[in-house]
C-alpha atoms as one frame of an Amber mdcrd trajectory, in Angstrom:
protein
 -48.734 126.852  47.971 -50.781 125.043  45.183 -49.585 125.338  41.638 -52.975
 126.957  40.854 -52.185 129.856  43.178 -48.801 130.596  42.001 -48.372 133.793
  39.794 -47.180 133.269  36.281 -43.887 134.811  36.983 -43.041 132.431  39.895
 -44.255 129.618  37.693 -41.698 130.645  35.124 -38.820 130.705  37.736 -39.775
 126.806  38.843 -39.804 125.840  35.358 -43.512 125.361  35.001 -44.727 125.694
  31.381 -47.219 128.651  31.209 -50.106 128.125  28.649 -51.341 131.521  27.494
 -54.900 132.094  27.536 -56.475 131.997  24.225 -58.996 134.706  23.043 -62.342
 133.137  22.326 -63.237 134.825  18.913 -66.265 133.351  18.520 -67.554 134.637
  21.680 -66.521 138.105  21.004 -68.127 137.702  17.644 -71.340 136.791  19.080
 -71.516 139.582  21.530 -70.516 142.214  18.878 -73.308 140.765  16.726 -76.001
 140.859  19.843 -74.774 144.442  20.460 -75.105 145.579  16.883 -78.517 144.091
  16.502 -79.750 145.861  19.650 -78.015 149.070  18.435 -79.494 149.007  14.917
 -83.042 148.726  16.689 -82.298 151.700  18.617 -80.963 153.552  15.826 -83.973
 152.952  13.790 -86.365 153.784  16.541 -84.492 157.147  17.068 -84.301 158.156
  13.477 -87.982 157.481  13.188 -88.971 159.599  16.395 -86.645 162.458  15.236
 -88.717 162.535  12.045 -92.150 162.213  13.712 -91.304 164.968  16.269 -93.157
 167.800  14.421 -96.411 165.598  14.035 -96.041 164.493  17.706 -95.720 168.116
  18.880 -98.887 169.231  16.848-101.346 166.275  17.069 -99.964 164.690  20.386
-101.883 161.532  21.329-105.033 162.850  19.588-103.310 161.364  16.476-104.259
 157.743  17.949-108.010 158.562  17.952-108.630 161.206  15.157-109.981 159.395
  12.026-109.446 162.247   9.531-106.500 161.989   7.066-106.719 165.004   4.516
-103.284 166.206   3.274-104.998 169.119   1.606-106.136 170.687   5.196-103.076
 169.072   6.851-105.230 167.216   9.075-103.799 163.737   9.976-104.955 161.152
  12.479-104.332 157.540  12.505-107.497 156.328  14.138-108.905 154.512  11.198
-105.706 152.940   9.918-104.991 151.717  13.626-108.504 150.280  13.790-108.092
 148.514  10.339-104.526 147.236  11.289-105.883 145.542  14.631-109.236 144.225
  13.270-107.738 142.716  10.078-105.033 141.106  12.254-107.563 139.797  14.494
-110.021 138.271  11.846-106.946 136.716  10.406-106.345 134.869  13.619-110.013
 134.028  13.793-109.414 131.869  10.640-105.757 130.849  10.903-105.870 129.691
  14.687-108.192 126.695  14.306-106.649 125.498  11.222-103.099 126.068  12.142
-103.841 124.223  15.660-105.340 121.355  13.751-102.326 121.055  11.364-100.161
 120.972  14.460-101.990 118.399  16.206-101.969 116.300  13.023 -98.185 116.696
  12.734 -97.402 115.915  16.336 -99.791 113.116  17.342 -98.858 110.595  14.551
-102.139 110.021  12.879-100.481 109.280   9.683 -97.120 107.649   8.513 -94.082
 109.806   9.042 -93.712 110.336   4.953 -96.932 112.046   4.779 -96.570 114.226
   7.976 -93.123 115.296   6.707 -94.739 116.302   3.419 -97.516 118.284   5.135
 -94.898 120.006   7.379 -92.555 120.877   4.302 -95.710 122.424   2.481 -96.789
 124.499   5.655 -93.223 125.933   5.936 -93.018 126.684   2.136 -96.047 129.135
   2.780 -93.667 131.200   4.984 -91.101 131.601   2.174 -93.717 132.884  -0.393
 -93.203 136.682  -0.852 -95.985 138.838   0.251 -96.521 140.341  -3.211 -97.378
 136.786  -4.561 -99.865 136.428  -1.824-101.435 139.714  -3.017-101.734 138.497
  -6.731-103.390 135.623  -5.482-105.797 137.333  -3.502-106.630 139.718  -6.337
-107.336 136.684  -8.803-108.707 134.268  -6.483-110.025 135.505  -3.369-111.570
 138.740  -4.575-113.546 136.944  -7.044-114.854 134.338  -4.278-115.731 137.251
  -1.883-117.695 139.114  -4.615-119.451 135.763  -5.377-120.590 134.605  -1.933
-120.305 138.027   0.017-123.697 139.256  -1.159-125.432 136.033   0.384-123.603
 136.607   3.657-124.390 140.253   3.755-128.111 139.389   3.089-128.158 136.835
   5.603-126.447 138.614   8.372-126.790 142.150   7.282-128.616 142.850  10.678
-125.124 142.866  12.177-123.258 145.889  11.454-119.971 144.301  10.365-121.708
 142.165   7.698-123.732 145.170   6.154-123.265 145.743   2.314-122.679 146.667
  -0.328-120.045 143.933  -0.750-116.937 145.248  -2.484-113.781 142.879  -3.651
-111.208 144.992  -2.029-112.193 145.236   1.555-111.065 144.246   5.166-112.558
 140.887   4.799-110.537 139.986   1.806-107.297 141.191   3.260-107.951 139.167
   6.483-108.484 135.884   4.598-105.177 136.239   2.907-103.402 137.356   6.043
-104.818 134.040   7.684-102.846 132.087   5.193 -99.720 134.022   5.650 -99.789
 133.578   9.385-100.377 130.123   9.357 -96.938 128.766   9.222 -96.113 130.815
  12.339 -99.018 129.230  14.310 -98.503 125.809  13.057 -94.803 125.694  13.888
 -94.649 126.938  17.304 -97.924 124.840  18.392 -96.519 121.907  16.996 -93.204
 122.492  19.130 -95.424 123.031  22.171 -97.330 119.912  21.576 -94.153 118.004
  21.121 -92.673 119.142  24.219 -95.594 117.782  26.377 -93.963 114.749  28.194
 -95.035 111.360  27.130 -95.965 110.427  30.566 -98.771 112.695  30.562-100.052
 110.901  27.483 -99.378 107.455  29.074-101.039 108.571  32.313-104.291 109.571
  30.377-104.355 106.361  28.366-103.888 104.463  31.628-106.765 105.984  33.043
-109.018 105.029  30.266-109.040 108.114  28.395-109.372 107.859  24.552-106.827
 109.445  22.018-109.106 112.534  21.594-109.851 112.855  25.250-106.137 112.758
  26.028-105.415 115.483  23.438-108.072 118.009  24.425-108.042 116.958  28.054
-104.324 116.679  28.841-102.152 117.565  25.823-103.716 120.835  24.740-103.868
 122.289  28.306-100.287 121.329  28.811 -99.207 123.178  25.619-101.595 126.026
  25.958 -98.868 128.503  27.027 -97.020 127.849  23.764-100.187 127.984  21.694
-100.771 131.343  23.202 -97.341 132.560  22.413 -97.896 131.362  18.935-101.145
 133.391  18.533 -99.388 136.475  19.760 -96.381 136.163  17.490 -98.815 135.568
  14.527-100.884 138.430  15.516 -97.565 140.721  15.655 -96.625 139.574  12.286
-100.207 140.121  10.743 -99.969 143.741  12.071 -96.614 144.289  10.223 -97.711
 142.731   6.923 -97.677 145.467   4.172 -97.674 144.616   0.364-100.482 142.114
   0.196-102.682 143.799   2.726-102.204 147.232   0.383-103.145 145.304  -2.818
-106.046 143.851  -1.136-107.766 146.001   1.583-108.657 149.114  -0.441-106.614
 151.703   1.368-109.584 153.873   2.172-109.002 156.621   4.736-112.480 156.410
   5.923-113.349 154.804   9.265-115.869 151.721   8.700-116.858 148.789  10.875
-118.275 146.822   7.871-115.844 144.031   6.837-116.911 144.086   3.087-116.115
 147.778   2.914-112.580 149.142   1.993-110.246 149.991   4.929-106.770 150.768
   5.590-103.900 149.722   7.824-100.754 151.675   9.036 -98.436 149.546   6.870
-100.546 150.190   3.766-100.694 153.818   4.526 -96.951 154.194   4.761 -96.397
 152.287   1.553 -98.893 153.972  -0.477 -98.314 157.776   0.564 -94.550 158.058
   1.388 -93.330 158.652  -1.963 -95.442 161.401  -2.665 -95.616 163.104   0.755
 -93.870 166.406   1.926 -93.647 168.504   4.967 -95.981 167.652   7.761 -97.374
 164.696   5.960 -94.027 163.076   5.863 -93.802 163.596   9.788 -97.188 162.324
  10.239 -96.411 159.039   8.219 -93.325 158.727  10.571 -95.616 159.072  13.457
 -97.657 156.189  12.080 -94.390 154.144  11.502 -93.435 154.725  15.049 -96.698
 153.630  16.480 -96.637 150.538  14.392 -93.104 149.913  15.493 -94.030 150.182
  19.011 -97.086 148.098  19.014 -95.539 145.341  16.843 -92.369 145.125  19.377
 -94.841 145.089  22.372 -96.856 142.199  20.741 -93.691 140.334  19.835 -92.122
 140.918  23.180 -95.212 139.515  25.046 -95.105 136.547  22.853 -91.492 135.887
  23.380 -91.946 135.967  27.189 -94.892 133.625  27.202 -92.780 131.415  25.118
 -89.764 131.404  27.295 -92.213 130.737  30.450 -93.528 127.727  28.561 -90.192
 126.245  27.867 -89.090 126.794  31.592 -92.443 125.141  32.874 -91.773 122.200
  30.134 -88.271 121.588  31.678 -89.778 121.750  35.278 -88.064 125.168  36.172
 -90.130 127.366  38.363
């Protein structure tokens, strides 16, 4: 019988030195941290669900479509705030995606010396470190005056389209969306750059060998190959935009009315919770927790979708199907 199949007691009798198996402390710590993270997430979800049960039992799914929010009459519906959350995040992506993708191409395709590219990369990453309230203050002193200055001309020119109808108000969905675009720019840029860098050099060389110019190779080969990663960046940025609170609450106007005009005050789920929770009581607290549960579910779903797309991209890049 080989020594590897001999029991430890028999090995000791033969005089073979038995080395005790060491406990992998780091692995145990990683498992504990992972389980704790999932446990905290479930704990938060269960706590919010318990607090929201009275509103869920009274309003049901009609809470998602009702646009009335009247604490005096105890009529609560998150339809207007849900609309403001989705639309403001979508408009932010319209502005941030082209700019973020352009910066990602600039950083990955070596258009300028390494020192310049590293400086631009550092500045973009620093945008993610700026507190949300600072973005809000910047929006109040810079973006709102710009919207008030140029917004009337846009409304007069494109006023036949309902979303551009006036009057133009500084604290509006359009203002909040502009600042949100700047806030999600680092997310789009970083993930898109990683997707572009992961494209094999053989594809670039093959495109050049077939006579493609640099821009033809970028738009015809590199961007299509990195498109799953770019889609994941867009989804993750959309999830972050929906969960943004302080800057949006300072700029969007926090109006409970439903409106499709971009230059009018609106509201978001996060802003609703931040503005009313301290003074809420009774059914209003439960309704706010219902709104928080809705925001949590949507954000988790969006981020999960982005993570799944990103992992699929990584497997495809490594040649795993």
